[in-house]
N, C-alpha and C positions, 0 to 999 in steps of 0.2 A: 376420562374416568379416573377417579382417585381410589387408592387402596387405604383402608383404615386398619391399623394394627394396635391392639391393646398392649399396654406395658405397665408393669408394676414397679414404681420407683423403689429403690433400695436405699438403706441407710448410708452406704458409701457414696451415694449420689448427692448427699445433702451436707449442709453446714451444721453448725451446732444448734441452730434453731429449727431444724427440720425442713428448711427451704432447699429446693434442688439447686445445686451449684451450677454455674453457667457452663462448665466444661461437660457436664453430663448430657446436655442437649446434643452436642456433636456426636457423642458415643451412641446415644439413642437413635439419632437420624441415620447414622451409618448402619447400625444393627438392623433396623427395619427395612433398609434398602436391599438386604441380602436376597430375598426372594426374587427381586427384579434382576439382580446380578446373576442369579442362577438361571433365569430365563434367557439372559444374554449368552451365557456360557455355563452349562450344567457342571463342568469340571472346576469352574472358578479359576482356571489357569490363564485365560485371556492371552493366549499366545497363538499367533502374533498380534491379533486384533483385540484392542481393549479401549479403555478410556482412562484419562487422568483428570484429577481435580485441578481446576485453574483458580477457583475462587469459592469461598464459603462466607456467607453473611448470615448473622443471627440477629433477630430483633425480638426483644423481650417486652411483652405486653402486660403480663400479670404474673405474680409469683406462683410457683408450683410447690406443693408440699409432698412429703412422702406418705401422707395419711390416706391417700386414695389413688386408684389407678388413673392412668392417662390414656388417651387415644391419640395416635399419631397418623395424620393423613399424609399421603405421598402421591405426587403427580408430576408429570412433565408439563411445565408451563410454557416453555419455548423449545422448539426443535428446529435446528438449522442444518446446514450441510455437514459441518465439521464439529459442531458443538450443540449442547443442550443445557437448559436450565431446569433443574429439578427442585420443586418447592415442597416443603414439608411444614406442617404446623402441629402444635401440641395443644390438646384440649383436656381440661380437667373440670369435672362437674359442670359441664355446659359452657365453660369460659375458654375462649381462645387465649392461650398464655404465651405462645412464642411462635415465630415464623422463621424458617431457615431456607435459604436459597443457595444451591450449589451449582456451579457451572462446571461441566465436564467437557473435555475435548476428545475426539477420536484419536487414538494413538496406536502406532505400530511398534510393538516392543522389540521385534527382530531388527528393524531399521532404526529404532529409537528416535522416531519423529512423528509429528502430528499427521493425521490423515482424515479424509472424510469418514463419517460413520458408515459402516457397512450396511447393505440393504437388509441383512438379517437383524442387525441391531435396530435399524429404523423401524422395522415391522413390529418388534417388541415394544419399543419406546412409544410408538404411535398409539398402542393400546392404552397407555397411561396418560395420554395427552388430555388436558382439561383446562378450560379457561374459567378460573374462579370468578372473575368479574362478570362473565356472561351468564353464569349460573345464578346470579343474585336477582 
């Protein structure tokens, strides 16, 4: 299942021509992941168990302007023992404009080392697991 979050682009997200700047996408993606983070840990403290970002990749497919709202879809595309890949895409006026993939690793902040994802985390993340290619 994926989650869709509406978002209104702001002037500070754009360049002088009203096109959304590349850095805004990372901020948007992180912002709309917050409800999932709250499901993993309602306090958002993630102590001792949490996750760290290992890699983020953005692919731009079409320009986005600040003249209309966007929708951001979020889903877990891969779920392993210690890591997961979270995919997000940006849609504006029916056009897929960007795709982001973020790889997270389970992390124990008390020991300061990677660890397998907890069963509680896996249960939450499994709810958001979706295969985009199988849905086509």
